[in-house]
Every structure is written in structure tokens, then in C-alpha cells.
C-alpha positions in Angstrom: -24.7 -27.0 45.6 -25.6 -29.5 42.9 -24.8 -27.1 40.1 -21.5 -26.3 41.8 -20.6 -30.0 42.0 -21.4 -30.6 38.4 -19.5 -27.5 37.4 -16.5 -28.6 39.4 -16.5 -32.1 37.9 -16.7 -30.6 34.4 -13.7 -28.4 35.1 -11.8 -31.4 36.5 -12.5 -33.5 33.5 -11.7 -30.8 31.0 -8.4 -29.9 32.7 -7.1 -33.5 33.2 -8.4 -36.0 30.6 -7.3 -34.3 27.4 -3.9 -33.2 28.7 -1.5 -35.8 27.4 -3.2 -36.5 24.0 -3.7 -32.8 23.3 -0.2 -31.9 24.1 0.9 -34.3 21.4 -1.6 -33.0 18.8 -1.1 -29.3 19.2 2.6 -28.7 19.8 4.3 -25.3 19.7 6.0 -25.2 16.3 9.2 -23.4 17.2 10.2 -19.8 16.5 9.9 -18.3 13.1 13.3 -17.8 11.5 13.9 -14.5 9.8 17.2 -12.8 9.4 16.9 -9.3 10.6 19.8 -6.9 10.0 21.7 -5.6 13.1 20.0 -2.2 12.6 16.5 -3.9 12.4 17.2 -5.8 15.6 18.2 -2.7 17.4 15.0 -0.9 16.2 12.9 -3.9 17.4 14.7 -3.8 20.8 13.8 -0.2 21.2 10.2 -0.6 20.0 9.6 -3.5 22.3 11.1 -1.6 25.3 9.2 1.6 24.7 5.9 -0.4 24.2 6.6 -2.3 27.4 6.9 1.0 29.3 3.2 1.7 28.5 2.1 -1.3 30.4 4.4 -0.7 33.3 3.8 3.1 33.7 0.1 3.3 32.7 -0.8 0.8 35.4 -2.0 1.0 39.0 0.5 -1.2 40.8 -1.8 -1.7 43.7 -4.4 -3.6 41.7 -2.6 -4.3 38.3 -5.2 -2.5 36.2 -3.9 -1.0 32.9 -5.3 2.1 31.3 -7.3 2.0 28.2 -5.3 4.9 26.8 -2.5 7.2 27.9 -4.5 10.1 29.3 -4.9 11.1 32.9 -8.6 10.4 33.1 -8.6 7.0 31.3 -10.3 4.0 32.9 -8.8 0.6 32.8 -9.4 -1.7 29.9 -9.7 -5.3 31.0 -8.4 -6.4 27.5 -5.3 -4.2 27.9 -4.9 -5.5 31.4 -4.9 -9.1 30.1 -2.2 -8.1 27.6 -0.3 -6.4 30.4 0.1 -9.7 32.2 2.0 -11.0 29.2 3.9 -7.8 28.6 5.2 -7.8 32.2 6.6 -11.3 31.7 8.3 -10.2 28.4 9.8 -7.3 30.4 11.2 -9.7 32.9 12.6 -12.0 30.1 14.4 -9.0 28.7 15.7 -7.8 32.1 13.8 -4.5 31.9 12.3 -5.5 35.3 13.0 -8.4 37.6 11.0 -11.6 37.5 10.0 -10.8 41.1 8.6 -7.4 40.0 6.6 -9.0 37.2 5.4 -11.7 39.6 4.3 -9.1 42.3 2.3 -7.0 39.8 0.7 -10.1 38.4 -0.3 -11.4 41.8 -1.7 -8.0 42.8 -3.9 -8.1 39.7 -5.1 -11.7 40.3 -5.9 -11.0 43.9 -7.9 -8.0 42.9 -9.8 -9.8 40.2 -10.7 -12.8 42.4 -11.8 -10.6 45.3 -13.6 -8.0 43.3 -17.4 -7.8 43.4 -19.2 -10.2 41.1 -22.9 -9.3 41.2 -25.9 -7.8 39.3 -25.1 -4.4 40.9 -24.5 -1.7 38.2 -21.3 -0.7 39.8 -19.8 -4.1 40.4 -16.6 -5.3 38.7 -18.2 -8.2 37.0 -20.9 -10.8 37.0 -21.1 -14.5 36.4 -17.3 -14.6 36.2 -17.2 -12.0 33.4 -15.8 -8.5 33.7 -17.0 -5.1 32.6 -15.2 -3.7 29.5 -13.9 -0.6 31.4 -13.1 -0.3 35.1 -12.2 2.6 37.4 -8.4 2.6 37.8 -8.6 3.0 41.5 -11.7 1.3 42.7 -12.0 -1.4 40.0 -15.8 -0.7 39.6 -17.6 -0.4 36.3 -17.0 2.8 34.3 -19.1 4.6 31.6 -22.1 2.3 32.1 -20.2 -0.1 29.8 -21.2 -3.7 29.0 -20.1 -6.9 30.6 -17.9 -8.0 27.8 -17.4 -11.6 26.7 -14.6 -10.8 24.3 -12.7 -8.5 26.7 -13.1 -11.1 29.4 -11.5 -13.6 27.0 -8.5 -11.3 26.5 -8.2 -11.0 30.3 -8.3 -14.8 30.6 -5.6 -15.0 27.9 -3.3 -13.2 30.2 -4.5 -15.2 33.2 -3.8 -18.5 31.4 -0.4 -17.3 30.3 0.4 -16.5 33.9 -0.7 -20.0 34.9 2.0 -21.4 32.7 4.8 -18.8 32.9 4.9 -18.7 36.7 5.8 -22.3 37.2 8.1 -21.9 40.2 7.7 -23.5 43.6 7.7 -20.3 45.7 4.5 -19.3 47.4 3.8 -16.3 45.2 4.0 -18.4 42.0 1.9 -21.1 43.5 -0.7 -18.5 44.4 -0.7 -17.2 40.9 -1.4 -20.6 39.5 -4.2 -21.2 42.0 -5.9 -17.9 41.4 -5.5 -18.3 37.6 -7.5 -21.5 37.8 -10.1 -20.1 40.1 -10.7 -17.0 37.9 -11.0 -19.2 34.8 -13.3 -21.7 36.3 -15.9 -19.3 37.6 -16.7 -17.8 34.2 -20.1 -19.1 33.3 -19.9 -19.5 29.5 -23.2 -21.4 29.3 -25.0 -18.4 30.7 -23.5 -16.2 27.9 -25.2 -18.3 25.1 -28.3 -16.4 23.9 -31.5 -18.3 24.3 -33.8 -16.3 22.0 -33.8 -13.8 19.2 -31.9 -13.6 15.9 -28.7 -14.8 17.6 -30.2 -17.7 19.6 -27.5 -20.3 20.1 -24.7 -17.7 19.6 -22.4 -16.4 22.4 -23.6 -12.9 23.3 -21.3 -10.0 22.8 -22.3 -8.4 26.1 -24.7 -7.8 28.9 -25.9 -4.8 30.9 -27.5 -5.0 34.3 -30.0 -2.3 33.2 -31.3 -4.2 30.1 -29.8 -7.7 30.0 -28.1 -9.2 27.0 -27.2 -7.2 24.0 -29.2 -8.5 21.1 -26.0 -9.3 19.2 -24.0 -12.5 19.1 -20.6 -13.3 17.8 -20.9 -13.8 14.1 -18.5 -13.7 11.1 -14.8 -14.4 11.2 -13.2 -12.0 13.7 -11.1 -11.8 16.8 -13.4 -14.0 18.8 -11.6 -17.2 17.8 -9.8 -17.3 21.1 -13.0 -16.7 23.0 -14.4 -19.9 21.6 -11.3 -21.8 22.5 -11.0 -20.6 26.1 -14.8 -21.1 26.6 -14.7 -24.6 25.2 -11.6 -25.5 27.3 -13.3 -24.4 30.5 -17.0 -24.2 31.2 -18.9 -24.2 27.9 -20.7 -27.5 28.3 -21.7 -28.2 24.6 -19.3 -26.1 22.5 -19.8 -27.7 19.0 -23.3 -26.3 18.2 -22.3 -22.9 19.4 -19.0 -23.0 17.4 -20.7 -24.3 14.3 -23.2 -21.4 14.5 -20.2 -19.0 14.4 -18.4 -20.9 11.6 -21.6 -20.8 9.5 -21.3 -17.0 9.3 -17.8 -16.9 7.8 -17.5 -15.2 4.4 -14.8 -16.5 1.9 -13.6 -13.9 -0.5 -11.1 -13.8 -3.4 -9.9 -10.2 -3.6 -6.6 -10.9 -5.4 -5.2 -14.0 -7.1 -3.9 -16.6 -4.6 -5.0 -14.4 -1.6 -8.5 -15.9 -1.0 -9.3 -15.8 2.7 -12.1 -15.4 5.3 -13.2 -11.8 5.4 -12.5 -9.4 8.2 -11.2 -6.1 6.9 -9.5 -4.6 10.1 -6.3 -6.4 10.9 -6.8 -6.7 14.6 -9.3 -9.6 13.9 -6.4 -11.5 12.2 -3.9 -10.7 15.0 -5.5 -11.0 18.5 -6.1 -14.7 18.8 -2.6 -15.3 17.2 -1.0 -13.4 20.0 -1.7 -16.4 22.3 -2.1 -19.5 20.1 0.3 -20.9 17.6 -2.1 -21.7 14.7 0.6 -22.9 12.4 -0.3 -26.3 11.0 -3.5 -26.8 13.0 -7.0 -26.2 11.6 -10.6 -26.7 12.3 -13.0 -28.3 9.8 -13.8 -24.9 8.2 -10.2 -24.1 7.4 -9.4 -27.6 6.3 -12.1 -27.3 3.7 -10.2 -24.4 2.2 -6.8 -26.0 2.4 -5.3 -23.5 4.8 -4.8 -22.8 8.6 -5.7 -19.7 10.5 -2.1 -18.5 10.3 -2.1 -18.6 6.5 -5.5 -16.9 6.5 -4.0 -14.0 8.5 -0.9 -13.9 6.2 -3.2 -13.4 3.2 -5.2 -10.7 5.0 -1.9 -8.8 5.6 -0.8 -9.1 2.0 -4.2 -7.9 0.8 -3.8 -4.7 2.9 -0.4 -4.0 1.5 -1.5 -4.7 -2.1 -4.5 -2.4 -1.6 -2.3 0.4 -0.3 0.1 -0.1 -3.2 -2.7 0.2 -5.7 -4.2 3.1 -3.7 -7.6 3.2 -5.4 -8.7 6.3 -3.6 -5.4 8.1 -4.0 -4.7 8.5 -0.3 -1.6 10.7 0.3 0.2 8.3 2.7 -0.5 4.9 1.1 2.2 2.9 -0.7 4.0 -0.5 -0.4 5.9 0.8 2.6 3.1 2.7 4.4 -0.1 0.8 5.0 -2.2 -0.8 7.7 -5.8 -0.3 8.8 -7.3 -1.6 12.0 -9.5 -0.4 14.9 -7.8 2.8 15.9 -8.0 6.5 16.6 -8.4 8.9 13.7 -9.0 12.5 12.9 -12.5 13.8 13.7 -12.5 17.1 11.9 -13.7 18.1 8.4 -15.7 14.9 7.9 -13.2 12.4 9.2 -14.6 9.7 11.4 -12.5 9.6 14.6 -12.1 6.3 16.3 -13.3 3.5 13.9 -12.7 -0.2 13.0 -11.0 0.7 9.7 -9.9 -2.0 7.4 -9.7 -3.5 3.9 -9.4 -6.9 2.3 -9.0 -5.4 -1.1 -10.8 -3.1 -3.5 -14.5 -3.4 -2.8 -13.9 -4.8 0.7 -12.8 -1.6 2.4 -14.4 -0.3 5.6 -14.2 3.3 6.8 -11.1 4.0 4.7 -10.4 7.7 5.3 -6.6 7.6 4.9 -5.8 6.8 8.5 -2.9 4.4 9.1 -2.3 2.6 12.4 1.3 1.4 13.0 0.0 -1.5 15.1 -1.6 -3.0 11.9 1.8 -3.7 10.3 3.8 -4.1 13.5 1.5 -6.7 15.1 1.4 -8.6 11.8 5.2 -9.2 11.7 5.1 -13.0 12.4 2.8 -13.4 9.3 5.0 -11.5 6.8 8.2 -10.2 8.4 9.7 -9.5 5.0 7.2 -6.7 4.4 6.2 -5.7 7.9 9.7 -4.9 9.1 10.4 -2.6 6.2 7.0 -0.9 6.7 7.3 0.0 10.3 11.0 1.1 9.8 9.8 3.4 7.0 7.0 4.8 9.2 9.5 5.5 11.9 12.0 7.2 9.5 9.4 9.2 7.5 6.9 10.2 10.2 8.7 9.6 13.6 9.9 13.1 14.0 6.5 14.5 13.0 5.0 13.0 16.1 4.4 9.4 15.3 7.2 8.2 17.7 7.3 9.0 21.4 7.9 7.7 24.9 5.9 4.5 24.3 7.0 3.9 20.7 4.4 4.5 18.0 1.4 6.6 18.8 -1.9 5.0 17.8 -2.4 6.4 14.3 -1.8 9.1 11.7 -3.4 10.5 8.6 -1.3 12.3 6.0 -4.4 13.4 4.1 -5.7 15.2 7.2 -2.2 16.3 8.3 -3.0 14.6 11.6 -0.9 12.6 14.1 -2.4 11.1 17.2 -1.2 12.1 20.6 -2.5 9.0 22.4 -1.4 5.4 22.9 -4.1 2.7 23.2 -3.4 -0.3 25.3 -5.2 -2.7 23.0 -3.1 -1.5 20.1 0.2 -1.4 22.0 -0.1 -4.9 23.4 -0.2 -6.7 20.0 2.9 -4.9 18.9 5.2 -6.2 21.6 3.5 -9.6 22.0 3.7 -10.4 18.3 7.3 -9.1 17.9 8.2 -11.3 20.9 6.5 -14.3 19.3 8.4 -13.8 16.1 11.8 -13.4 17.9 11.5 -15.9 20.7 8.1 -17.6 20.6 7.7 -16.9 24.3 3.9 -16.5 24.4 3.1 -19.3 22.0 5.4 -21.6 23.8 3.7 -21.1 27.2 0.2 -21.0 25.9 0.5 -24.2 23.8 1.2 -26.0 27.1 -1.9 -24.7 28.8 -4.5 -27.3 29.7 -7.5 -25.0 29.0 -6.2 -24.0 25.6 -5.4 -27.5 24.6 -8.7 -28.8 25.8 -10.5 -26.1 23.9 -8.7 -26.9 20.7 -9.5 -30.6 21.2 -13.2 -30.1 21.9 -13.5 -27.8 18.8 -11.9 -30.6 16.7 -8.8 -28.8 15.6 -6.4 -31.2 13.9 -2.9 -31.2 12.6 -3.1 -30.0 9.1 0.4 -30.4 7.6 2.3 -33.6 8.4 
């Protein structure tokens, strides 16, 4: 009981004391203004709507779990499920479904998450407040002997925290959503996830398995885990600065092209995921301030590097040019020496990773807030050039294609579809940023990690 009381007091302090000050320091900066043509707006409307349909149709409405990919036998991905919470709200905002429908599905999911088994059992749903990476779509139990995932739990929590803000009404359902959101957030034991020994002692573990314990791998190097540190620091991580500094110390600054220096992470998903939920414009931690940029600018430069790399096309890939580019974690061909699913990426010549000519539309589409002037033209070109060859279907863009291999995917992946619709919506309306930049956990996390306004 003593641990629970200390835990409860910590949560109370984190969620109340920083609220007023933090809200002033980390405001939502307003929507990004970019003048799309009527034709471009119509295309984005269609792309958003079709992408929304993935999260509405490839979902179990009784428990809210969203499939990892669009195949009959797919388990749920807890990251895709977290994205789904946000996408349902976007659907309600665009009148594709009613607010009540979005509310009901969100509540079904939160009720399931809170009531599901949290134990050391190998077929539980989670442990210590964390959730397994993949869950059975019907039972919600662990699938594929997968790991208890810290990062995928973070993406689930991103959706949970969004729901906490978006459903602000006074009816019983929305009140229950807010209550469950706080309960689910507060029971995640982030202190437990900090490794106590080995090479990554003092780092947050990437995962844990009941059969063997923690994976001997912590979060290191700049990547998608930025949001993980923020949500952990804003909730139950009791001493975040040493853990965060351990992570920051592993960043690598590179200068692949003039005026495009940035912190290295070749696949673009690492420059997108945290930005789906947090408006990083004009706020920076000490690491970024040393370099004179914020995380938004870091991502913009990473996007421009990928386009420049494709334009130069050092390995003479058939599909690459200034209007066809984008590498990230995605499916790929697996025949004739190709590498199948991989975290492909490039930060410029000499910084490429698993470049086999595979292009993922989500890489450019989900980068649209960073560089709308190039991303819009790129995804429109992909649609016009490759759409009728199989790149475009019922849920918008399929996951990837490779002109060198004469290959087009047949699947859609939840963790690649989610960033497309969420980032387009952030560019057009700022919906997700607006809600998340009011969230007490997010604001407390930014404050505890010493993020400061960068441009005055």
C-alpha cells in the first residue's frame, strides 16, 4: 500500500502543479498555412477518407483493437490501435461517422484495455501497465510470443491521452473516457522499465518477455522514442533527467548536404511519429538548442535529405527522382535478393540503410507538415503514375512499391496508414496538435525534460 500511495501522490503532483505554467510555455502554434489547389484539396480529402476506412473497417468494434495489417489472420497492433483512437476522432470531425460512433468505439477500447489481464502470464494482455506489441483480435491476449513493448505502449498512450482531451463533454460516456484514460496512463510503471544492469543500464528498455525478462537493448540514438520519454516523464518516471540524458548522449549529428545538418535517423518514421502528437515548432530541449534548431526543423531537414538523395539517385534506382522518393520501415519485395520488410532509410549518400529501391508512400505523405511544397507534389505524382498499377486501393496507398523489382504491395499496414491521415489533418486543421498541447501529461513531460521556447 505504501508504494501505491507514493505512486498516487506522484501522479497527482505531476498532473496538477505544472498545468498553468506549462500551458503558457508550450502553446499550440496554430495551423500551418499552405495554399493547396482545389484539385490537391480534393485529393487529400479522398486520401484521408480512404485511410480512415482502414481504422474503421479493420477493427474489432467489440474491443476497439485495430489490425496490424489488412489480412484476415492479422493480430492487432497496439500502436495501430493507439493511432486508431485519433483517426476515429478525425472521422467524426469530417462527418464520416458521428461523434457518438467514435465515442462508443473509443470507450469499448478503453474498457477492454483497463479490464484486460495485467500479469506475468505468457498469454496476458500486458504487465506493469505496459501492453504486448501484438494481441489477438478477438481475445486480446498476447500473440506470436511477442515482447511487452515500451514504444508501442507509448503510441497506445498517445491515443489515450488524445481521447482524454478530445472527449471533453459532460455526458457519462465522455466522462468515463476521461476517467479510464487517466487510470490507464497512471498504472504504467515506467521506473520498472529502466534497465538496472548491462550495457544499457540507466536506459529505458525496448521490451520484456515473461520467458526471459528484459531485452538487453535500451532506447539509444535519435529515433521515434522522443514521445516515449515525454509521456513517461509526464506520468510515472520518477527521475527522468538522467534517463533522458543517457538517450540524448547517443544522438549523432551529421552534415550530409549543405544547410541540411541534422540528427541522424535514416528511416522517416523516426522523424514523424512523435510529431503526430506534439507540436514541436519553436520548443526545444538542451540538445537541440545547442544546434540552433527544434525537432520540427530537424525533421524537415531529414525529409529534404531523402528527396535530394532520390534526385541524385546514386545507385540508379528505376523509380527515384524528385517526385518519387521516400524510405521508411515498410514492406518490400522478398524475391531475387530483395529484403522484404525492413526499416529502409537514407539521410544522404553514405547514410543509407537497406536501400533496395523500395518506396513507401507514407514516407512522403506523413511528412507533409514539414515540407508541403514537395510532399504534396510527390504523393500526387505517385498516385497518377503508379495508382492504376496497384499502388492505390480501398484504403488509399498500399504500403510500398518497388519499380526495380516490378513489385507493388497488396497490404496496408496500420502503423504506416495512421501517420498519413494524422499528419495531413495536423497540416490542414491542427486537430491533434491542438488537443495534445493541452494535455497535462504531455505538458508535464515537456517541462520535466526542460523543453523551452526557442524562437520568441
